[in-house]
Kinemage of the C-alpha trace (Angstrom):
@kinemage 1
@onewidth
@group {chain A} dominant
@subgroup {mainchain}
@vectorlist {calphas} color= white
{ca met a 1} P 4.604 -3.852 2.073
{ca thr a 2} L 8.376 -4.295 1.937
{ca his a 3} L 8.399 -5.458 5.544
{ca lys a 4} L 5.406 -7.722 4.940
{ca asn a 5} L 6.945 -9.390 1.903
{ca ala a 6} L 10.332 -9.731 3.568
{ca leu a 7} L 8.911 -11.390 6.693
{ca ala a 8} L 6.920 -13.749 4.476
{ca glu a 9} L 10.126 -14.492 2.520
{ca leu a 10} L 8.547 -13.501 -0.772
{ca trp a 11} L 10.745 -12.248 -3.594
{ca trp a 12} L 8.961 -8.934 -3.863
{ca gly a 13} L 9.630 -5.414 -2.679
{ca gly a 14} L 6.871 -3.138 -1.477
{ca gly a 15} L 4.491 -0.509 -2.756
{ca lys a 16} L 0.865 0.592 -2.800
{ca gly a 17} L -1.243 2.118 -5.538
{ca val a 18} L -3.679 4.871 -4.572
{ca ile a 19} L -6.196 6.555 -6.869
{ca ala a 20} L -6.988 10.065 -5.614
{ca arg a 21} L -9.812 12.083 -7.137
{ca asn a 22} L -9.880 15.866 -7.220
{ca ser a 23} L -13.616 15.834 -6.560
{ca gly a 24} L -13.133 14.004 -3.278
{ca val a 25} L -16.095 11.782 -4.193
{ca gly a 26} L -15.544 8.035 -4.098
{ca leu a 27} L -16.310 5.727 -7.001
{ca glu a 28} L -19.178 4.127 -5.100
{ca glu a 29} L -20.953 7.425 -4.529
{ca gly a 30} L -21.530 8.939 -7.949
{ca asp a 31} L -20.138 6.913 -10.823
{ca thr a 32} L -21.796 4.520 -13.228
{ca pro a 33} L -20.267 1.060 -13.760
{ca leu a 34} L -18.831 2.305 -17.064
{ca gln a 35} L -17.217 5.344 -15.445
{ca arg a 36} L -15.757 3.143 -12.734
{ca arg a 37} L -14.342 0.737 -15.305
{ca leu a 38} L -12.754 3.600 -17.248
{ca val a 39} L -10.988 4.795 -14.093
{ca phe a 40} L -9.450 1.380 -13.488
{ca glu a 41} L -8.562 0.927 -17.154
{ca glu a 42} L -6.651 4.221 -16.999
{ca tyr a 43} L -4.967 2.980 -13.845
{ca gly a 44} L -3.996 -0.209 -15.689
{ca leu a 45} L -2.389 1.829 -18.469
{ca phe a 46} L -0.447 3.787 -15.859
{ca ile a 47} L 0.751 0.558 -14.235
{ca ser a 48} L 1.976 -0.649 -17.643
{ca ser a 49} L 3.955 2.576 -18.071
{ca leu a 50} L 6.021 1.649 -14.997
{ca lys a 51} L 7.510 -1.278 -16.948
{ca gly a 52} L 6.980 -3.850 -14.223
{ca cys a 53} L 8.684 -2.170 -11.262
{ca tyr a 54} L 5.287 -2.200 -9.544
{ca val a 55} L 2.678 -4.954 -9.655
{ca thr a 56} L -0.751 -3.973 -8.346
{ca ala a 57} L -3.303 -6.086 -6.468
{ca glu a 58} L -6.792 -5.943 -4.984
{ca asp a 59} L -7.200 -4.048 -1.725
{ca val a 60} L -9.519 -1.641 0.071
{ca gly a 61} L -12.007 -0.033 -2.313
{ca thr a 62} L -11.568 -2.518 -5.151
{ca lys a 63} L -13.430 -5.625 -6.260
{ca asp a 64} L -13.218 -8.384 -8.862
{ca glu a 65} L -14.710 -6.241 -11.633
{ca asp a 66} L -12.077 -3.565 -11.005
{ca met a 67} L -9.245 -6.075 -11.216
{ca ser a 68} L -10.714 -7.329 -14.482
{ca ala a 69} L -10.643 -3.773 -15.857
{ca ile a 70} L -7.039 -3.315 -14.749
{ca phe a 71} L -6.045 -6.667 -16.219
{ca ser a 72} L -7.494 -5.610 -19.588
{ca lys a 73} L -4.806 -2.906 -19.789
{ca thr a 74} L -1.785 -4.383 -18.022
{ca arg a 75} L -0.167 -7.717 -17.269
{ca phe a 76} L 1.386 -6.314 -14.098
{ca thr a 77} L -1.436 -7.185 -11.722
{ca thr a 78} L -2.442 -9.984 -9.374
{ca cys a 79} L -5.748 -10.898 -7.701
{ca ile a 80} L -7.100 -11.401 -11.204
{ca pro a 81} L -10.620 -12.911 -11.148
{ca pro a 82} L -10.598 -16.734 -11.225
{ca gly a 83} L -12.448 -16.639 -14.545
{ca phe a 84} L -9.301 -15.173 -16.080
{ca gly a 85} L -7.020 -17.638 -14.311
{ca gly a 86} L -6.201 -15.509 -11.268
{ca ser a 87} L -6.402 -15.963 -7.509
{ca gly a 88} L -9.375 -13.657 -6.985
{ca asn a 89} L -10.198 -11.805 -3.795
{ca pro a 90} L -7.510 -12.376 -1.116
{ca ser a 91} L -9.759 -11.671 1.877
{ca ser a 92} L -10.315 -15.241 3.047
{ca pro a 93} L -6.632 -16.249 3.237
{ca thr a 94} L -5.834 -12.893 4.840
{ca ala a 95} L -8.380 -13.576 7.582
{ca arg a 96} L -7.018 -17.094 8.128
{ca gly a 97} L -3.559 -15.648 8.637
{ca val a 98} L -4.767 -13.116 11.202
{ca val a 99} L -6.414 -15.924 13.174
{ca arg a 100} L -3.095 -17.781 13.244
{ca ala a 101} L -1.283 -14.681 14.501
{ca leu a 102} L -3.956 -14.201 17.162
{ca glu a 103} L -3.549 -17.819 18.260
{ca ala a 104} L 0.192 -17.237 18.632
{ca ala a 105} L -0.463 -14.165 20.781
{ca phe a 106} L -2.826 -16.179 22.984
{ca ser a 107} L -0.193 -18.899 23.302
{ca his a 108} L 2.348 -16.257 24.301
{ca ile a 109} L 0.246 -15.330 27.345
{ca gly a 110} L -0.370 -18.955 28.257
{ca arg a 111} L -3.755 -19.624 26.654
{ca lys a 112} L -3.998 -22.826 24.633
{ca ser a 113} L -6.600 -21.664 22.110
{ca leu a 114} L -9.171 -19.027 21.193
{ca glu a 115} L -12.009 -21.142 22.561
{ca gly a 116} L -14.132 -19.198 25.031
{ca ala a 117} L -12.549 -15.848 24.153
{ca thr a 118} L -14.335 -12.562 23.503
{ca ile a 119} L -13.019 -10.664 20.486
{ca ala a 120} L -13.799 -7.133 19.265
{ca val a 121} L -13.585 -6.762 15.475
{ca gln a 122} L -13.410 -3.300 13.932
{ca gly a 123} L -14.597 -3.519 10.326
{ca val a 124} L -16.827 -6.182 8.740
{ca gly a 125} L -15.811 -5.842 5.102
{ca his a 126} L -14.345 -8.672 3.050
{ca val a 127} L -11.565 -9.503 5.509
{ca gly a 128} L -13.477 -8.677 8.688
{ca ser a 129} L -16.461 -10.882 7.876
{ca asn a 130} L -14.231 -13.812 6.910
{ca phe a 131} L -12.284 -13.249 10.110
{ca ile a 132} L -15.519 -13.526 12.100
{ca gln a 133} L -16.302 -16.795 10.319
{ca phe a 134} L -12.947 -18.302 11.263
{ca leu a 135} L -13.268 -17.070 14.857
{ca leu a 136} L -16.599 -18.855 15.135
{ca glu a 137} L -14.955 -22.028 13.855
{ca lys a 138} L -12.422 -21.636 16.681
{ca arg a 139} L -15.319 -21.628 19.181
{ca val a 140} L -14.902 -18.125 20.550
{ca lys a 141} L -17.488 -17.190 23.140
{ca arg a 142} L -18.548 -13.784 21.831
{ca ile a 143} L -17.756 -11.319 19.063
{ca ile a 144} L -18.443 -7.585 19.075
{ca ala a 145} L -18.199 -6.186 15.543
{ca cys a 146} L -18.686 -2.699 14.133
{ca asp a 147} L -18.510 -0.804 10.858
{ca val a 148} L -19.268 2.681 9.570
{ca asp a 149} L -20.965 1.308 6.447
{ca pro a 150} L -24.579 0.184 7.054
{ca gln a 151} L -24.569 -1.918 3.871
{ca lys a 152} L -21.578 -3.938 5.036
{ca leu a 153} L -23.280 -4.477 8.373
{ca gln a 154} L -26.435 -5.708 6.657
{ca val a 155} L -24.428 -8.186 4.582
{ca ala a 156} L -22.616 -9.427 7.700
{ca glu a 157} L -25.829 -9.709 9.714
{ca lys a 158} L -27.421 -11.761 6.949
{ca arg a 159} L -24.373 -14.009 6.715
{ca phe a 160} L -24.289 -14.708 10.440
{ca lys a 161} L -27.989 -14.529 11.284
{ca glu a 162} L -27.899 -18.009 12.834
{ca phe a 163} L -25.636 -16.594 15.558
{ca tyr a 164} L -28.097 -13.935 16.739
{ca asp a 165} L -28.373 -15.768 20.052
{ca gly a 166} L -25.960 -13.318 21.621
{ca lys a 167} L -22.762 -14.715 20.160
{ca ile a 168} L -22.290 -11.762 17.782
{ca glu a 169} L -23.180 -8.143 18.428
{ca phe a 170} L -23.127 -5.798 15.419
{ca arg a 171} L -22.806 -2.039 15.834
{ca leu a 172} L -23.087 0.824 13.365
{ca thr a 173} L -20.526 3.467 14.285
{ca lys a 174} L -19.729 6.924 12.988
{ca gln a 175} L -16.561 7.858 11.145
{ca asn a 176} L -13.610 8.251 13.546
{ca asp a 177} L -15.554 6.544 16.334
{ca his a 178} L -13.025 4.113 17.789
{ca ser a 179} L -15.002 3.192 20.901
{ca leu a 180} L -14.904 -0.498 19.950
{ca leu a 181} L -11.181 -0.473 20.729
{ca phe a 182} L -12.026 0.319 24.335
{ca glu a 183} L -14.128 -2.786 24.990
{ca asp a 184} L -13.062 -4.984 27.899
{ca val a 185} L -12.374 -8.074 25.795
{ca asp a 186} L -9.641 -10.679 25.348
{ca ala a 187} L -8.408 -9.179 22.081
{ca val a 188} L -9.123 -6.305 19.730
{ca ser a 189} L -8.797 -6.891 15.987
{ca pro a 190} L -8.691 -3.792 13.747
{ca cys a 191} L -9.853 -4.985 10.312
{ca gly a 192} L -10.831 -1.688 8.702
{ca ile a 193} L -8.737 1.398 8.114
{ca gly a 194} L -5.332 2.123 9.610
{ca asn a 195} L -3.973 4.916 11.803
{ca ile a 196} L -6.235 3.978 14.693
{ca leu a 197} L -3.663 3.224 17.402
{ca thr a 198} L -2.694 6.696 18.569
{ca pro a 199} L -1.975 8.288 21.965
{ca gln a 200} L -5.643 9.308 22.134
{ca thr a 201} L -6.955 5.764 21.630
{ca ile a 202} L -4.192 3.752 23.289
{ca lys a 203} L -4.795 5.346 26.688
{ca asn a 204} L -8.347 3.936 26.709
{ca ile a 205} L -7.646 0.405 25.461
{ca lys a 206} L -8.481 -2.259 28.058
{ca thr a 207} L -7.554 -5.454 26.216
{ca asn a 208} L -4.221 -7.261 26.529
{ca ile a 209} L -3.873 -8.094 22.822
{ca val a 210} L -4.241 -6.085 19.615
{ca cys a 211} L -4.016 -8.198 16.472
{ca gly a 212} L -5.869 -7.410 13.257
{ca ala a 213} L -5.833 -7.243 9.482
{ca ala a 214} L -5.823 -3.474 8.937
{ca asn a 215} L -2.691 -1.998 7.400
{ca asn a 216} L -0.655 0.676 9.183
{ca gln a 217} L -2.549 0.495 12.453
{ca leu a 218} L -0.021 2.574 14.388
{ca gly a 219} L -0.369 6.326 14.019
{ca asp a 220} L 3.356 6.731 14.652
{ca pro a 221} L 5.197 3.398 14.318
{ca ala a 222} L 8.247 4.796 16.103
{ca lys a 223} L 6.337 5.889 19.223
{ca asp a 224} L 2.893 4.353 19.525
{ca asp a 225} L 4.198 0.788 19.791
{ca lys a 226} L 6.049 1.885 22.918
{ca leu a 227} L 2.876 3.403 24.373
{ca leu a 228} L 1.156 0.047 23.923
{ca ala a 229} L 4.055 -1.783 25.563
{ca glu a 230} L 4.067 0.631 28.501
{ca arg a 231} L 0.431 -0.263 29.150
{ca gly a 232} L 1.188 -3.972 28.964
{ca ile a 233} L -0.676 -4.430 25.671
{ca ile a 234} L 0.708 -7.007 23.254
{ca tyr a 235} L 0.642 -5.618 19.722
{ca val a 236} L 1.113 -8.012 16.807
{ca pro a 237} L 2.517 -5.903 13.922
{ca asp a 238} L 0.006 -5.704 11.084
{ca phe a 239} L 2.548 -6.614 8.408
{ca leu a 240} L 3.178 -9.834 10.305
{ca ala a 241} L -0.460 -10.786 10.914
{ca asn a 242} L -1.958 -9.942 7.515
{ca arg a 243} L 0.667 -11.392 5.177
{ca met a 244} L -1.634 -14.002 3.628
{ca gly a 245} L -3.245 -11.519 1.257
{ca ile a 246} L 0.011 -11.049 -0.605
{ca val a 247} L 1.115 -14.660 -0.109
{ca asn a 248} L -2.062 -15.842 -1.817
{ca cys a 249} L -1.570 -13.719 -4.938
{ca ala a 250} L 2.151 -12.938 -5.161
{ca asp a 251} L 3.037 -15.844 -7.427
{ca glu a 252} L -0.302 -16.645 -9.020
{ca gln a 253} L 1.375 -16.769 -12.444
{ca tyr a 254} L 2.779 -20.163 -11.435
{ca gly a 255} L -0.676 -21.725 -11.306
{ca tyr a 256} L -2.703 -23.384 -8.562
{ca ile a 257} L -2.754 -26.589 -6.572
{ca asp a 258} L -5.491 -27.683 -4.180
{ca asp a 259} L -4.229 -27.137 -0.639
{ca asp a 260} L -1.139 -25.553 -2.172
{ca pro a 261} L 1.836 -26.431 0.072
{ca phe a 262} L 3.468 -23.082 -0.725
{ca ile a 263} L 0.470 -21.279 0.799
{ca glu a 264} L -0.477 -23.763 3.486
{ca lys a 265} L 3.008 -23.741 5.027
{ca his a 266} L 2.392 -20.127 6.099
{ca leu a 267} L -0.700 -21.253 8.011
{ca gly a 268} L 0.729 -24.362 9.634
{ca asp a 269} L 3.048 -25.088 12.538
{ca ser a 270} L 5.885 -27.064 10.923
{ca trp a 271} L 7.599 -24.309 8.893
{ca glu a 272} L 9.792 -22.161 11.097
{ca asn a 273} L 8.685 -18.973 9.326
{ca ser a 274} L 4.943 -19.666 9.391
{ca ile a 275} L 2.732 -16.887 10.728
{ca tyr a 276} L 2.236 -18.728 14.003
{ca asn a 277} L 5.924 -19.475 14.566
{ca cys a 278} L 7.115 -16.077 13.373
{ca thr a 279} L 4.651 -14.326 15.685
{ca lys a 280} L 5.743 -16.465 18.630
{ca leu a 281} L 9.407 -15.786 17.852
{ca ile a 282} L 8.918 -12.028 17.674
{ca leu a 283} L 6.771 -11.818 20.819
{ca asp a 284} L 9.162 -14.009 22.792
{ca lys a 285} L 12.184 -12.009 21.642
{ca ala a 286} L 10.456 -8.728 22.453
{ca lys a 287} L 9.732 -9.935 25.971
{ca ala a 288} L 13.275 -11.235 26.493
{ca thr a 289} L 14.965 -8.061 25.224
{ca lys a 290} L 12.414 -5.616 26.706
{ca arg a 291} L 11.763 -4.172 23.260
{ca thr a 292} L 8.510 -3.886 21.340
{ca pro a 293} L 7.250 -6.495 18.862
{ca gln a 294} L 7.155 -3.736 16.238
{ca glu a 295} L 10.871 -3.048 16.688
{ca ile a 296} L 11.787 -6.727 16.501
{ca ala a 297} L 9.590 -7.320 13.448
{ca val a 298} L 10.963 -4.297 11.574
{ca glu a 299} L 14.539 -5.291 12.386
{ca leu a 300} L 13.983 -8.826 11.140
{ca ala a 301} L 12.162 -7.621 8.022
{ca glu a 302} L 14.917 -5.136 7.191
{ca gln a 303} L 17.514 -7.887 7.369
{ca lys a 304} L 15.505 -10.145 5.074
{ca ser a 305} L 14.713 -7.364 2.604
{ca phe a 306} L 18.379 -7.072 1.636
{ca val a 307} L 18.555 -10.682 0.489
{ca glu a 308} L 18.629 -10.622 -3.310
{ca his a 309} L 16.568 -12.836 -5.553
{ca pro a 310} L 18.855 -15.758 -6.468
{ca ile a 311} L 18.229 -15.240 -10.191
{ca arg a 312} L 16.919 -11.714 -10.764
{ca gly a 313} L 18.611 -9.803 -7.962
{ca his a 314} L 16.863 -6.566 -6.978
{ca arg a 315} L 14.936 -6.425 -10.248
{ca gly a 316} L 12.583 -3.650 -9.193
{ca ile a 317} L 15.464 -1.333 -8.330
{ca gln a 318} L 17.042 -2.024 -11.715
{ca ile a 319} L 13.819 -1.070 -13.502
{ca ile a 320} L 13.454 2.115 -11.448
{ca glu a 321} L 17.052 3.131 -12.184
{ca thr a 322} L 16.455 2.576 -15.892
{ca arg a 323} L 13.332 4.727 -15.761
{ca gln a 324} L 15.276 7.387 -13.896
{ca arg a 325} L 17.922 7.496 -16.628
{ca thr a 326} L 15.127 7.858 -19.170
{ca phe a 327} L 13.824 10.913 -17.300
{ca glu a 328} L 17.293 12.405 -17.036
{ca gly a 329} L 17.905 11.833 -20.748
{ca ala a 330} L 14.639 13.519 -21.651
{ca tyr a 331} L 15.513 16.587 -19.603
{ca gly a 332} L 18.996 16.653 -21.081
{ca arg a 333} L 17.551 16.666 -24.580
{ca thr a 334} L 15.160 19.443 -23.566
{ca cys a 335} L 18.100 21.488 -22.318
{ca leu a 336} L 20.023 21.018 -25.583
{ca ser a 337} L 16.896 21.841 -27.570
{ca ser a 338} L 16.570 25.130 -25.676
{ca phe a 339} L 20.112 26.167 -26.534
{ca gly a 340} L 19.704 24.977 -30.128
{ca phe a 341} L 16.495 26.893 -30.668
{ca ala a 342} L 18.068 30.002 -29.114
{ca leu a 343} L 21.029 29.733 -31.495
{ca ile a 344} L 18.734 29.451 -34.512
{ca ile a 345} L 16.772 32.527 -33.449
{ca leu a 346} L 19.893 34.611 -32.773
{ca arg a 347} L 21.576 33.619 -36.046
{ca ile a 348} L 18.653 33.785 -38.460
{ca phe a 349} L 16.204 36.374 -37.197
{ca asp a 350} L 16.645 40.075 -36.551
{ca glu a 351} L 16.959 41.844 -33.206
{ca asp a 352} L 13.202 41.909 -32.683
{ca phe a 353} L 13.373 38.179 -31.867
{ca tyr a 354} L 16.464 38.310 -29.633
{ca thr a 355} L 14.341 38.463 -26.474
{ca ile a 356} L 12.814 35.089 -27.300
{ca gly a 357} L 16.272 33.657 -27.922
{ca phe a 358} L 17.573 34.903 -24.581
{ca val a 359} L 14.555 33.413 -22.790
{ca tyr a 360} L 15.419 30.030 -24.304
{ca ile a 361} L 18.977 30.423 -23.074
{ca ala a 362} L 17.649 31.218 -19.586
{ca phe a 363} L 15.529 28.057 -19.624
{ca gly a 364} L 18.516 25.979 -20.694
{ca val a 365} L 20.732 27.457 -17.983
{ca ala a 366} L 18.036 26.821 -15.360
{ca leu a 367} L 17.865 23.163 -16.382
{ca leu a 368} L 21.648 22.878 -16.164
{ca ile a 369} L 21.670 24.413 -12.668
{ca ile a 370} L 18.947 22.078 -11.433
{ca ser a 371} L 20.764 19.077 -12.888
{ca ala a 372} L 23.968 20.162 -11.157
{ca leu a 373} L 22.163 20.538 -7.836
{ca arg a 374} L 20.631 17.094 -8.216
{ca ile a 375} L 24.012 15.535 -8.939
{ca arg a 376} L 25.643 17.375 -6.037
{ca asn a 377} L 22.950 16.240 -3.619
{ca asn a 378} L 23.050 12.712 -5.043
{ca ile a 379} L 19.298 12.737 -5.501
{ca glu a 380} L 18.488 9.527 -7.320
{ca asn a 381} L 14.724 9.191 -7.185
{ca phe a 382} L 12.372 12.120 -7.315
{ca asp a 383} L 8.632 12.386 -7.205
{ca ile a 384} L 7.275 14.966 -9.629
{ca phe a 385} L 3.970 15.006 -7.745
{ca glu a 386} L 5.371 15.550 -4.240
{ca lys a 387} L 4.573 19.105 -3.219
{ca asn a 388} L 6.594 18.993 -0.003
{ca lys a 389} L 9.933 18.326 -1.703
{ca pro a 390} L 12.415 21.055 -2.767
{ca phe a 391} L 12.021 22.591 -6.218
{ca val a 392} L 14.994 20.722 -7.651
{ca thr a 393} L 13.546 17.338 -6.719
{ca ser a 394} L 9.875 17.843 -7.445
{ca gly a 395} L 7.983 19.841 -10.036
{ca gly a 396} L 10.955 21.968 -11.076
{ca tyr a 397} L 11.695 19.983 -14.168
{ca val a 398} L 8.059 19.691 -15.101
{ca ala a 399} L 7.468 23.432 -14.679
{ca leu a 400} L 10.480 24.353 -16.792
{ca thr a 401} L 9.849 21.892 -19.585
{ca ser a 402} L 6.197 22.908 -19.702
{ca gly a 403} L 7.296 26.534 -19.884
{ca ile a 404} L 9.684 25.758 -22.715
{ca ala a 405} L 6.958 23.984 -24.654
{ca leu a 406} L 4.579 26.921 -24.192
{ca leu a 407} L 7.261 29.395 -25.200
{ca thr a 408} L 8.004 27.366 -28.324
{ca tyr a 409} L 4.394 27.544 -29.452
{ca leu a 410} L 4.231 31.281 -28.749
{ca ala a 411} L 7.537 31.906 -30.525
{ca leu a 412} L 6.425 30.015 -33.600
{ca leu a 413} L 3.127 31.905 -33.599
{ca val a 414} L 4.905 35.282 -33.362
{ca met a 415} L 7.323 34.319 -36.119
{ca ile a 416} L 4.521 33.255 -38.429
{ca leu a 417} L 2.638 36.489 -37.787
{ca arg a 418} L 5.777 38.616 -38.332
{ca met a 419} L 6.621 36.794 -41.540
{ca asp a 420} L 3.180 37.603 -42.902
């Protein structure tokens, strides 16, 4: 998202919100509308707790009703339903942007337009179905589309039933079936899930162009783009092609204008940083320097991401640093509380309670050691939920403070019982 926003020259950083469930069962499979709403309301409360360093938006697995639930608990969200004054579902503008990127890729290989082309579209959800609509408006010859969800296919078939004369072929595929990528077509457009361009799939791709709306299409961005280039396949980086979703909603708090020039400039030809012109620039530079479009796009995005907001600077970083100091202060107070409680026990109570006092001292010392290690390693941001990180940067603090809290309750209980 950082690269996407930077290339689009939006004053936003990057981030994604993911709701993981221990049951492994999706919201669509076993929850009532009320249960679903409660999940997204809780998510909204969590977003509010981040104090504005992250602003959420609609994406895969969410819909207007979900955004309404989130909006009821936080102001830090976009893609708010139009009834509440928001921009709504971003799928249509996203699809329009992908078409523009695809047109630039066609131009790069010497084709004037998409007319007469055959396109394979993986995924017919919100973005994929809108993408098909815009391809038809560009007079493509044939579209092969697939999805793993039979309901989405039924909706798409109903929408495009007038084109059953052979112009569109719909296929129901199984999970992890990427055979559509191997069709001998003019372009392949991944519009579903990511992580589908891997060594196993790339070796079987026959098309010359891969350009779609799915996020994170490359299994390994540092290697798989080179595999595509070695096979002569032009890959348009996803964060370049699908920018319009975030462009459409990023600044919705400023209101709306019909044919908004701020949005339309991304889809036109006159602005030098439009999707079409930016795609052409990156593909041309990649060809001239014998590098991959992914490398050029990342390099350009990294440069732009360091440009500060002219008024607010790097506001998100400032908020995160403030939150970090809040965490550090809380742990510091916990450490002092441990020593203080130990002192009270050792001074007031008899030797029978000394063990509890020494345990508190041990907890306090452990917190001091972890803090020292963090300072020595210059660890600024830690993720308390990341299991793969070292103890001092992950759940160490949480485990210790939870232990101290439990010990406090037990100590108080023992004291009360002994006093009786």
